[in-house]
C-alpha positions as CSV (number, residue, x, y, z in Angstrom):
1,X,-105.7,-34.4,-162.2
2,X,-105.5,-31.0,-160.4
3,X,-106.3,-31.2,-156.7
4,X,-107.7,-28.2,-155.0
5,X,-106.5,-27.5,-151.4
6,X,-109.0,-28.3,-148.6
7,X,-111.4,-25.4,-148.1
8,X,-111.2,-23.5,-144.8
9,X,-114.6,-23.6,-143.1
10,X,-114.7,-20.1,-141.7
11,X,-116.9,-18.1,-139.3
12,X,-116.5,-14.4,-138.9
13,X,-117.4,-12.3,-135.9
14,X,-117.3,-8.5,-135.8
15,X,-119.5,-5.8,-134.4
16,X,-119.4,-3.7,-137.7
17,X,-121.4,-4.7,-140.7
18,X,-119.0,-3.0,-143.1
19,X,-116.1,-5.1,-141.8
20,X,-118.2,-8.3,-142.2
21,X,-119.2,-7.3,-145.8
22,X,-115.6,-6.4,-146.8
23,X,-114.1,-9.7,-145.4
24,X,-116.8,-11.7,-147.1
25,X,-116.1,-10.1,-150.4
26,X,-112.4,-10.9,-150.0
27,X,-112.9,-14.5,-149.2
28,X,-115.5,-15.1,-151.9
29,X,-112.6,-14.7,-154.4
30,X,-110.6,-17.5,-152.7
31,X,-111.1,-21.1,-153.8
32,X,-109.8,-22.4,-150.5
33,X,-112.1,-20.4,-148.1
34,X,-115.8,-21.1,-147.4
35,X,-117.5,-18.5,-145.3
36,X,-120.1,-20.5,-143.3
37,X,-121.5,-17.4,-141.7
38,X,-120.9,-13.8,-140.5
39,X,-122.0,-12.7,-137.0
40,X,-122.2,-9.4,-135.1
41,X,-122.9,-11.1,-131.8
42,X,-121.0,-13.8,-129.9
43,X,-124.1,-15.8,-128.9
44,X,-125.2,-16.0,-132.6
45,X,-121.7,-17.4,-133.4
46,X,-121.8,-20.0,-130.6
47,X,-125.4,-21.0,-131.6
48,X,-124.3,-21.6,-135.2
49,X,-121.2,-23.5,-134.2
50,X,-123.3,-25.9,-132.1
51,X,-124.7,-27.4,-135.3
52,X,-122.1,-26.5,-137.9
53,X,-118.4,-27.6,-137.9
54,X,-116.3,-24.4,-138.0
55,X,-112.6,-24.9,-138.6
56,X,-111.5,-21.3,-138.1
57,X,-113.1,-18.3,-136.4
58,X,-111.9,-14.9,-137.4
59,X,-112.9,-12.4,-134.8
60,X,-112.4,-8.9,-133.4
61,X,-111.1,-8.8,-129.9
62,X,-113.0,-5.7,-128.8
63,X,-116.6,-6.5,-129.4
64,X,-119.6,-4.1,-129.0
65,X,-121.4,-7.1,-127.5
66,X,-123.4,-7.3,-124.3
67,X,-122.6,-11.0,-123.9
68,X,-118.9,-11.6,-124.3
69,X,-115.7,-9.6,-125.2
70,X,-112.6,-11.3,-126.6
71,X,-111.1,-12.1,-123.2
72,X,-114.2,-14.1,-122.3
73,X,-115.0,-15.6,-125.7
74,X,-111.6,-17.0,-126.6
75,X,-111.5,-19.4,-123.6
76,X,-115.2,-20.4,-124.3
77,X,-114.4,-21.3,-127.9
78,X,-111.3,-23.2,-126.8
79,X,-113.3,-25.2,-124.2
80,X,-116.5,-25.9,-126.3
81,X,-114.7,-26.3,-129.7
82,X,-111.1,-27.4,-129.0
83,X,-110.5,-28.3,-132.6
84,X,-111.5,-24.9,-133.9
85,X,-108.7,-22.5,-134.6
86,X,-109.1,-18.8,-133.5
87,X,-107.6,-15.8,-135.3
88,X,-108.0,-12.3,-133.9
89,X,-108.5,-9.6,-136.5
90,X,-108.4,-6.4,-134.5
91,X,-108.4,-2.7,-134.9
92,X,-105.8,-2.6,-132.1
93,X,-102.1,-2.8,-132.8
94,X,-101.3,-2.9,-129.1
95,X,-98.8,-5.7,-128.4
96,X,-100.3,-6.1,-125.0
97,X,-103.7,-6.9,-126.5
98,X,-102.0,-9.4,-128.9
99,X,-100.1,-11.0,-126.0
100,X,-103.3,-11.3,-124.0
101,X,-105.3,-12.9,-126.9
102,X,-102.5,-15.4,-127.6
103,X,-102.2,-16.4,-123.9
104,X,-105.9,-16.9,-123.7
105,X,-105.7,-19.4,-126.5
106,X,-105.9,-17.6,-129.8
107,X,-103.8,-19.1,-132.6
108,X,-103.2,-16.0,-134.5
109,X,-103.4,-12.2,-134.4
110,X,-103.7,-9.8,-137.3
111,X,-104.2,-6.1,-137.4
112,X,-107.0,-4.6,-139.5
113,X,-104.3,-2.4,-141.0
114,X,-102.7,-5.5,-142.5
115,X,-102.8,-6.1,-146.3
116,X,-105.3,-8.6,-147.7
117,X,-102.4,-11.1,-148.4
118,X,-101.4,-11.1,-144.7
119,X,-104.9,-11.9,-143.6
120,X,-105.1,-14.8,-146.0
121,X,-101.7,-16.1,-144.9
122,X,-102.8,-16.0,-141.3
123,X,-105.9,-18.0,-142.0
124,X,-104.1,-20.6,-144.1
125,X,-101.2,-21.0,-141.7
126,X,-103.5,-21.3,-138.6
127,X,-105.8,-23.7,-140.5
128,X,-102.8,-25.9,-141.2
129,X,-102.0,-26.1,-137.5
130,X,-99.5,-23.3,-137.2
131,X,-99.4,-19.9,-135.4
132,X,-99.4,-16.5,-137.0
133,X,-98.6,-13.1,-135.5
134,X,-98.9,-10.0,-137.7
135,X,-95.3,-9.0,-138.8
136,X,-96.0,-5.4,-137.9
137,X,-96.2,-6.2,-134.2
138,X,-94.3,-9.5,-133.9
139,X,-91.1,-7.9,-132.9
140,X,-92.8,-6.0,-130.0
141,X,-94.1,-9.2,-128.3
142,X,-92.2,-10.8,-125.4
143,X,-90.0,-13.8,-126.3
144,X,-92.3,-16.1,-124.4
145,X,-94.9,-15.6,-127.2
146,X,-92.5,-16.0,-130.2
147,X,-93.5,-18.8,-132.5
148,X,-90.0,-20.2,-132.4
149,X,-90.3,-21.3,-128.8
150,X,-92.0,-24.6,-128.0
151,X,-95.3,-24.4,-126.2
152,X,-94.0,-25.9,-123.0
153,X,-91.2,-23.4,-122.9
154,X,-93.6,-20.5,-123.4
155,X,-95.7,-21.7,-120.5
156,X,-92.7,-22.1,-118.2
157,X,-91.3,-18.7,-118.9
158,X,-94.7,-17.0,-118.7
159,X,-95.4,-18.8,-115.4
160,X,-92.1,-17.7,-113.9
161,X,-92.8,-14.1,-114.8
162,X,-96.3,-14.3,-113.3
163,X,-95.0,-15.8,-110.1
164,X,-92.3,-13.2,-109.8
165,X,-95.0,-10.4,-110.2
166,X,-97.3,-12.0,-107.6
167,X,-94.4,-12.4,-105.2
168,X,-93.5,-8.7,-105.5
169,X,-97.1,-7.4,-105.0
170,X,-98.8,-7.0,-101.7
171,X,-101.9,-9.0,-102.7
172,X,-104.3,-10.6,-100.3
173,X,-104.6,-14.4,-100.5
174,X,-107.9,-14.1,-102.3
175,X,-106.6,-11.5,-104.8
176,X,-103.6,-13.6,-105.5
177,X,-105.8,-16.7,-106.3
178,X,-108.1,-14.6,-108.5
179,X,-105.3,-13.0,-110.4
180,X,-103.3,-16.2,-111.0
181,X,-106.4,-17.9,-112.2
182,X,-107.3,-15.0,-114.5
183,X,-104.0,-14.9,-116.2
184,X,-104.2,-18.6,-117.0
185,X,-107.1,-17.8,-119.3
186,X,-110.1,-18.2,-117.1
187,X,-112.8,-15.5,-117.2
188,X,-114.5,-13.9,-114.2
189,X,-117.7,-15.9,-114.4
190,X,-115.7,-19.2,-114.5
191,X,-113.4,-18.1,-111.6
192,X,-116.5,-17.3,-109.5
193,X,-117.9,-20.8,-110.2
194,X,-114.6,-22.5,-109.4
195,X,-114.1,-20.6,-106.2
196,X,-117.8,-20.7,-105.1
197,X,-118.0,-16.9,-105.0
198,X,-120.2,-14.3,-106.7
199,X,-119.0,-12.8,-109.9
200,X,-119.2,-9.4,-108.2
201,X,-116.8,-10.5,-105.5
202,X,-114.4,-11.9,-108.0
203,X,-114.5,-8.7,-110.1
204,X,-113.9,-6.6,-107.0
205,X,-110.9,-8.7,-106.0
206,X,-109.5,-8.6,-109.5
207,X,-109.9,-4.8,-109.5
208,X,-108.2,-4.5,-106.2
209,X,-105.3,-6.5,-107.5
210,X,-105.1,-4.3,-110.5
211,X,-104.9,-1.2,-108.4
212,X,-102.1,-2.6,-106.2
213,X,-100.2,-3.5,-109.4
214,X,-100.7,-0.1,-110.9
215,X,-102.6,-1.3,-114.0
216,X,-106.1,-0.4,-115.2
217,X,-106.8,-2.9,-118.0
218,X,-106.2,-6.6,-119.0
219,X,-103.7,-5.5,-121.7
220,X,-101.9,-3.4,-119.1
221,X,-101.6,-6.4,-116.8
222,X,-100.1,-8.5,-119.6
223,X,-97.7,-5.8,-120.6
224,X,-96.6,-5.7,-117.0
225,X,-96.1,-9.5,-116.9
226,X,-94.1,-9.3,-120.1
227,X,-91.8,-6.6,-118.7
228,X,-91.3,-8.5,-115.4
229,X,-87.8,-10.1,-115.1
230,X,-87.7,-13.9,-114.6
231,X,-86.3,-15.0,-111.3
232,X,-83.0,-16.8,-111.4
């Protein structure tokens, strides 16, 4: 008796209706993928997931969404739905963006320029418990994010680089705490709650730290961390 592979219960999040329509058309041809829903808003996705078991979320990182962007949504998904796997399907091919998404907890990253077969491979590998990084950018990522390194080793090496960067910067104690917490995958709202500060204060301290480090974006920060030498 022929056994079909288990179907991947998939939710798709993207700000653009044409992308959602195109992805749905691709997955409808696959016997091992079931599209549970498509969403153009992060809140709609989270609402649906509260009552529907979603095994994999395929989502854009840069969302035209007033509620959450990728940097905020990935940690939320990992906290609320720890068994759900997250694959970023992004228009960006910036390795800094990929590094940031993976450090925040995503299990895969695929460019929207990738062939259909690559997208399907990413979904299947991540659903099976693995990690997938688009071959077009894999070689540009720092060693600490290479799939061949154990997770513990990734965290140790990334932690050393972050510590070396913090030690070299003239940050205030508050800026140091905010930045170290942020790079661990915690968003501004959660940092504010943890530190008993207002989100505005935390955002200001994060921005001040960015200025002192000479970066202007989250992806720029993670590129800087990746290029920082590990202490001996």
